[in-house]
N, C-alpha and C positions, 0 to 999 in steps of 0.2 A: 845822160849827158846834160850838163848845165853850162851856161855861158854867162860871162860877165861882159857887158858891152858899154861903150861910151857913145852917146849921141851928141851931135853939135847942131844947134839951131841954125838954120840957113839964113834967118833974117835978124837974129839978135846975137849978142855976145853972151851966149849961154851954152852950157853943156850939162848932160845928165848921165848918171851912172846907174845901171840896172842889172838885174839878174833874171834869167829866163831859161827855159828849155827849148825855145824856138825864137831866134832873133828876128827872122822875117815876119812872123806873126806879130811879135811885140812891136816892131816898127810900124806895122799897119795899124796897130792900136794907138800908138803915140801920134801919128801924123794927122788923123782927122779930129783929134782933140778928145778922144774917149778916155785918155788917162788924165786925171785931174792935175797931176804934178807937172805935166808938160804941155797941156792943151794950148795955153796962151802963146807959147813960143814956137809952135809948129810953122812950117815943116822942119823935120829933122833929117839928118844924114848920119849913118853909122860911120864912125871914124876908127873904132878899135873893138876887137872881139877876142876874148880868151876862152878856151874850152877847159872844163874840169870834169873829172869823173864823178865827183860827189857834190851834192848840194852844199855840204858844210865847207868844203874847200872853196867853192865859188863864193859863198857868203863871206868868208874871211877876206877874200880879195876885194869884194864889193865894199865891205866896211872900210878897208884901208883906202880905197880910191875915193870914198866919200869924205874921208877925213882931210885934215890940213895938208899933210905931206903928200897924200894921194892926189889932191886937187892940184898942187904945184907940179907934180909929176905929169899929170894929164896936160896941163897948160904948156909945159916945156916940150914934151915929146910929141903930142898929137895936135896941138892947136898952134904951134909955132910961136909961143910967147916966151 
């Protein structure tokens, strides 16, 4: 089982899209700054999670959400912009 997740920075106007097999563990890695890409903007909150049976399906969705149309979708649906 694989998950695509969206995190929102609690103190900055930032969001992050990732792929994992354990969302709780990954959030625990993001918040204390152990992940280079998100450490500066911690703490983070999970705003969205999707479940996929295969890593390849999850990776396709992650790539979409990290692209221009996906970023706009996240802003509109999950961040209220």
